[in-house]
C-alpha positions as a printed NumPy array, in Angstrom:
array([[ 97.958,  66.436,  57.728],
       [ 97.992,  64.539,  61.079],
       [100.97 ,  65.475,  63.355],
       [100.855,  62.394,  65.258],
       [103.723,  60.94 ,  63.393],
       [105.712,  64.066,  64.326],
       [108.04 ,  64.446,  67.103],
       [107.287,  67.193,  69.129],
       [109.862,  70.11 ,  70.   ],
       [109.579,  68.78 ,  73.892],
       [109.712,  65.51 ,  75.364],
       [106.224,  66.338,  76.792],
       [104.619,  69.066,  74.576],
       [100.834,  68.185,  73.138],
       [100.868,  69.66 ,  69.633],
       [ 97.194,  70.827,  68.108],
       [ 96.187,  67.988,  65.909],
       [ 94.326,  68.635,  62.527],
       [ 93.098,  65.408,  60.711],
       [ 92.899,  66.336,  56.706],
       [ 95.672,  64.988,  54.194],
       [ 94.453,  67.438,  51.986],
       [ 95.793,  70.429,  53.354],
       [ 98.778,  68.859,  52.604],
       [ 98.645,  69.979,  49.015],
       [ 97.665,  73.526,  49.665],
       [100.129,  76.208,  49.075],
       [ 98.164,  78.525,  51.012],
       [ 95.689,  77.762,  53.411],
       [ 93.288,  80.685,  53.762],
       [ 91.225,  81.642,  57.067],
       [ 88.922,  83.124,  54.737],
       [ 86.32 ,  84.277,  58.439],
       [ 89.454,  85.249,  59.872],
       [ 90.702,  87.24 ,  56.992],
       [ 94.239,  85.127,  57.658],
       [ 96.442,  83.128,  55.776],
       [ 99.602,  80.706,  55.836],
       [100.816,  82.806,  52.494],
       [ 99.698,  86.166,  53.53 ],
       [100.825,  86.22 ,  57.518],
       [103.507,  84.897,  59.288],
       [101.42 ,  82.522,  61.654],
       [104.185,  81.368,  64.224],
       [105.523,  84.573,  64.916],
       [102.145,  86.048,  65.376],
       [100.862,  83.02 ,  67.392],
       [103.271,  80.582,  68.142],
       [103.381,  81.796,  72.031],
       [ 99.755,  81.274,  72.536],
       [ 99.134,  79.126,  75.623],
       [ 95.531,  80.135,  76.499],
       [ 92.468,  80.565,  74.247],
       [ 89.522,  81.525,  75.598],
       [ 86.552,  81.906,  73.282],
       [ 83.089,  83.76 ,  73.648],
       [ 79.892,  84.796,  71.831],
       [ 79.936,  88.388,  71.266],
       [ 82.875,  90.322,  70.161],
       [ 82.571,  93.006,  72.692],
       [ 82.852,  90.49 ,  75.278],
       [ 85.791,  89.023,  73.998],
       [ 87.53 ,  92.324,  73.626],
       [ 86.36 ,  93.009,  77.456],
       [ 88.273,  89.615,  78.353],
       [ 91.435,  90.625,  76.513],
       [ 91.7  ,  94.342,  78.361],
       [ 90.436,  92.364,  81.729],
       [ 93.17 ,  89.731,  81.303],
       [ 95.816,  92.277,  80.369],
       [ 95.321,  93.608,  83.702],
       [ 95.37 ,  90.995,  85.518],
       [ 98.595,  89.623,  84.261],
       [ 99.947,  93.044,  84.175],
       [101.36 ,  92.12 ,  80.534],
       [100.868,  95.698,  79.438],
       [ 99.455,  99.082,  80.368],
       [ 96.014,  99.366,  81.523],
       [ 94.851, 101.792,  78.715],
       [ 96.919,  99.663,  76.077],
       [ 94.949,  99.242,  72.707],
       [ 94.112,  96.213,  71.574],
       [ 93.639,  95.65 ,  67.407],
       [ 91.239,  93.113,  66.185],
       [ 93.325,  90.595,  64.205],
       [ 90.762,  89.974,  62.847],
       [ 89.624,  93.172,  61.577],
       [ 89.704,  92.111,  57.418],
       [ 86.513,  90.547,  58.218],
       [ 83.324,  91.2  ,  60.032],
       [ 82.199,  87.493,  60.764],
       [ 84.734,  87.399,  63.981],
       [ 87.045,  89.257,  66.31 ],
       [ 90.2  ,  87.862,  67.656],
       [ 92.542,  90.023,  70.36 ],
       [ 95.686,  88.802,  71.772],
       [ 97.68 ,  89.826,  74.896],
       [100.512,  87.612,  75.391],
       [100.338,  84.21 ,  75.575],
       [ 95.943,  84.417,  75.947],
       [ 94.246,  84.594,  72.613],
       [ 90.732,  85.809,  72.819],
       [ 88.464,  85.196,  69.844],
       [ 84.908,  85.765,  69.429],
       [ 82.487,  82.971,  67.991],
       [ 78.878,  84.223,  67.161],
       [ 75.98 ,  82.573,  68.398],
       [ 75.078,  78.641,  68.271],
       [ 76.725,  75.677,  66.606],
       [ 76.911,  76.37 ,  62.744],
       [ 78.983,  79.617,  64.19 ],
       [ 81.064,  78.196,  66.445],
       [ 82.172,  75.243,  64.192],
       [ 82.986,  77.045,  61.253],
       [ 85.547,  79.654,  63.772],
       [ 86.93 ,  76.486,  65.377],
       [ 87.732,  75.178,  61.749],
       [ 89.985,  77.785,  61.36 ],
       [ 91.18 ,  78.237,  64.675],
       [ 92.175,  74.859,  64.855],
       [ 94.168,  75.161,  61.748],
       [ 95.461,  78.455,  62.959],
       [ 97.163,  77.2  ,  65.915],
       [ 98.839,  74.111,  64.121],
       [100.044,  76.107,  61.536],
       [101.61 ,  78.509,  64.088],
       [102.886,  74.921,  65.961],
       [101.705,  75.743,  69.107],
       [101.956,  73.519,  71.901],
       [100.039,  72.569,  75.127],
       [ 96.938,  74.999,  74.396],
       [ 94.262,  75.101,  77.144],
       [ 90.92 ,  76.389,  75.181],
       [ 88.046,  77.37 ,  77.113],
       [ 84.809,  78.581,  75.951],
       [ 83.328,  81.551,  78.016],
       [ 79.654,  82.632,  78.039],
       [ 76.055,  82.718,  79.208],
       [ 73.28 ,  80.195,  79.642],
       [ 69.892,  79.333,  81.305],
       [ 70.171,  77.479,  84.354],
       [ 67.875,  74.124,  85.56 ],
       [ 67.146,  74.891,  89.502],
       [ 70.364,  76.904,  90.005],
       [ 70.235,  80.506,  91.413],
       [ 71.099,  83.557,  88.751],
       [ 74.319,  84.077,  89.226],
       [ 75.616,  80.683,  89.318],
       [ 78.501,  79.757,  87.295],
       [ 78.537,  75.863,  85.584],
       [ 81.805,  74.568,  84.855],
       [ 80.669,  71.918,  82.321],
       [ 81.176,  68.167,  83.248],
       [ 79.828,  66.873,  79.722],
       [ 77.65 ,  68.595,  77.055],
       [ 74.838,  66.643,  76.076],
       [ 72.019,  66.922,  73.435],
       [ 68.478,  67.77 ,  73.73 ],
       [ 67.687,  64.039,  74.782],
       [ 70.206,  64.477,  77.197],
       [ 72.906,  61.703,  75.408],
       [ 76.692,  62.979,  75.399],
       [ 77.297,  63.114,  71.754],
       [ 77.438,  65.688,  68.707],
       [ 75.53 ,  64.611,  65.739],
       [ 76.829,  65.795,  62.151],
       [ 75.839,  64.746,  58.918],
       [ 78.842,  64.283,  56.411],
       [ 78.147,  63.336,  52.978],
       [ 74.921,  62.397,  53.39 ],
       [ 75.763,  60.004,  56.659],
       [ 75.2  ,  60.462,  60.264],
       [ 78.772,  60.922,  62.311],
       [ 78.478,  60.71 ,  65.997],
       [ 81.478,  62.592,  68.233],
       [ 81.85 ,  62.281,  71.693],
       [ 81.37 ,  65.675,  73.633],
       [ 83.953,  64.589,  76.778],
       [ 85.683,  67.563,  78.56 ],
       [ 88.591,  67.286,  80.218],
       [ 87.689,  66.518,  83.831],
       [ 91.307,  67.539,  85.591],
       [ 90.716,  70.992,  83.685],
       [ 87.239,  71.353,  85.336],
       [ 88.494,  70.369,  88.791],
       [ 91.099,  72.775,  88.68 ],
       [ 88.692,  75.726,  87.656],
       [ 86.298,  74.192,  90.43 ],
       [ 89.434,  74.891,  93.045],
       [ 89.862,  78.417,  91.387],
       [ 86.418,  79.438,  92.033],
       [ 86.886,  78.285,  95.43 ],
       [ 89.677,  80.5  ,  96.24 ],
       [ 88.101,  83.464,  94.883],
       [ 85.179,  82.643,  96.643],
       [ 83.204,  85.47 ,  94.857],
       [ 80.176,  83.514,  93.605],
       [ 78.601,  80.073,  93.507],
       [ 80.302,  77.747,  91.016],
       [ 79.371,  73.893,  90.181],
       [ 80.305,  71.429,  87.778],
       [ 77.774,  69.813,  85.981],
       [ 75.68 ,  68.6  ,  82.336],
       [ 75.325,  71.579,  79.738],
       [ 72.681,  70.812,  77.194],
       [ 73.123,  72.027,  73.763],
       [ 70.485,  72.841,  71.764],
       [ 70.249,  73.968,  68.069],
       [ 67.608,  77.152,  69.273],
       [ 67.123,  79.555,  71.644],
       [ 63.396,  79.277,  71.671],
       [ 61.923,  75.823,  71.135],
       [ 64.705,  74.   ,  71.178],
       [ 65.299,  75.425,  74.746],
       [ 61.191,  74.748,  76.238],
       [ 60.763,  78.286,  75.786],
       [ 57.351,  79.575,  75.909],
       [ 58.109,  82.816,  74.501],
       [ 59.031,  81.898,  70.812],
       [ 56.999,  82.737,  67.859],
       [ 55.715,  79.397,  67.945],
       [ 54.854,  77.244,  70.707],
       [ 52.972,  74.006,  70.37 ],
       [ 53.267,  72.915,  74.036],
       [ 51.877,  73.783,  77.274],
       [ 53.799,  75.459,  80.717],
       [ 53.199,  71.632,  82.129],
       [ 54.822,  70.127,  79.148],
       [ 57.96 ,  72.522,  79.447],
       [ 58.139,  71.967,  83.29 ],
       [ 58.087,  67.877,  82.771],
       [ 61.395,  68.272,  80.531],
       [ 63.058,  70.881,  82.451],
       [ 62.755,  68.232,  85.624],
       [ 63.765,  65.435,  83.079],
       [ 67.088,  67.731,  82.069],
       [ 67.612,  67.867,  85.444],
       [ 66.84 ,  64.446,  86.666],
       [ 70.173,  63.515,  84.319],
       [ 72.427,  66.058,  85.505],
       [ 71.79 ,  68.725,  83.502],
       [ 72.554,  72.21 ,  85.091],
       [ 72.239,  74.813,  82.291],
       [ 71.413,  75.437,  78.824],
       [ 73.29 ,  77.061,  75.795],
       [ 74.003,  76.226,  71.906],
       [ 77.518,  75.837,  71.312],
       [ 78.997,  73.421,  74.102],
       [ 78.641,  70.182,  71.797],
       [ 80.446,  70.765,  69.11 ],
       [ 82.99 ,  72.771,  70.97 ],
       [ 83.934,  69.573,  73.083],
       [ 83.739,  67.556,  69.976],
       [ 86.184,  69.469,  67.662],
       [ 88.208,  70.018,  70.751],
       [ 88.642,  66.284,  71.48 ],
       [ 89.6  ,  65.588,  67.73 ],
       [ 92.236,  68.422,  67.599],
       [ 93.757,  67.506,  70.963],
       [ 93.143,  70.289,  73.011],
       [ 92.579,  70.597,  77.104],
       [ 89.019,  72.516,  76.662],
       [ 86.379,  73.395,  79.169],
       [ 83.045,  75.399,  79.437],
       [ 82.543,  77.752,  81.317],
       [ 78.755,  79.886,  81.66 ],
       [ 77.089,  81.672,  83.841],
       [ 73.19 ,  81.344,  84.198],
       [ 71.503,  84.454,  83.731],
       [ 67.917,  83.041,  85.344],
       [ 66.148,  79.709,  86.446],
       [ 64.402,  78.403,  83.614],
       [ 62.208,  76.338,  85.419],
       [ 61.126,  80.031,  87.162],
       [ 60.641,  81.405,  83.492],
       [ 61.914,  82.422,  80.117],
       [ 62.512,  86.223,  79.873],
       [ 65.4  ,  87.755,  81.354],
       [ 63.971,  90.429,  83.858],
       [ 67.125,  91.491,  85.901],
       [ 68.65 ,  95.   ,  85.559],
       [ 71.264,  95.44 ,  82.954],
       [ 73.728,  96.072,  85.34 ],
       [ 73.255,  93.173,  87.098],
       [ 73.578,  90.912,  84.219],
       [ 76.467,  92.769,  82.864],
       [ 77.881,  91.733,  86.719],
       [ 77.209,  87.827,  85.875],
       [ 78.569,  88.389,  82.47 ],
       [ 82.337,  89.201,  84.194],
       [ 81.682,  85.893,  86.609],
       [ 83.193,  83.758,  84.059],
       [ 85.748,  86.121,  83.034],
       [ 86.994,  86.476,  86.663],
       [ 87.141,  82.743,  87.101],
       [ 88.978,  81.941,  83.736],
       [ 91.384,  84.811,  84.632],
       [ 92.21 ,  83.263,  87.726],
       [ 92.625,  80.202,  86.107],
       [ 95.303,  81.9  ,  83.909],
       [ 96.814,  83.957,  86.636],
       [ 97.543,  80.588,  88.623],
       [ 98.89 ,  78.603,  85.621],
       [101.671,  81.18 ,  84.642],
       [102.925,  82.003,  87.959],
       [103.249,  78.199,  88.473],
       [105.13 ,  77.784,  85.486],
       [107.388,  80.919,  86.406],
       [108.079,  79.076,  89.386],
       [108.949,  76.103,  87.733],
       [111.632,  77.54 ,  84.893]])
């Protein structure tokens, strides 16, 4: 079901692509982990107006984001309730207000990959066009002050190469992890206009693990020294890596395949060159975690204002 052969409704609209001919044979496409489906729900009616999708690890953070963006856009009353659209499952949470969809993805590449397969199909079945998707989250910085927001230029693997590898039918498939550079620059400009916290553009290293995969010394197992750790992280820094997290590579790869304009915006909670554990206060960490929301909220508000002025 590759829609590149179909003519979009509007001359300059960009549909959400799926690349799977087997979907044509399905009478009902069940989005199991969302507790949604093409037969059980009217997806175009529910989601057809979506233009912005924000995804993040925790359900709490994504509900917080939808409440924040609703207030920013003055779409609904501040005390409105935002029901979890995926209430029929405990795997992911999904919230919507106006043209903004907020979805949790759990932790790590496998969890976000499952969510993205079903999210991309949802957007496709809903006939959404011109969708921008942004991952917001937390990360460990390399040589940056805690609280710095990093807009990802390119996601790289643990060897600092810009690629995502997946084994399919026993064979390794390599996919590009390029992200939309114009979107990254627009987000950087929004941060400058906000002028409330430091924001940089740089590479993000995506790892398969929180502990050994990120050269931490505080896991249950560790076979290397502090000097080894410092050498590795400094090599990452020399390769342009600004921060480390666990989802950006597959996010970039899948969004690129589906034609989605995508960005990754993560705040750094600590400088990994100076330590491994989070020692900042709960209040300060909460403040840091709001920064990606503020930046992305500012971007969405700016885009919607520009659209309203040209309509």
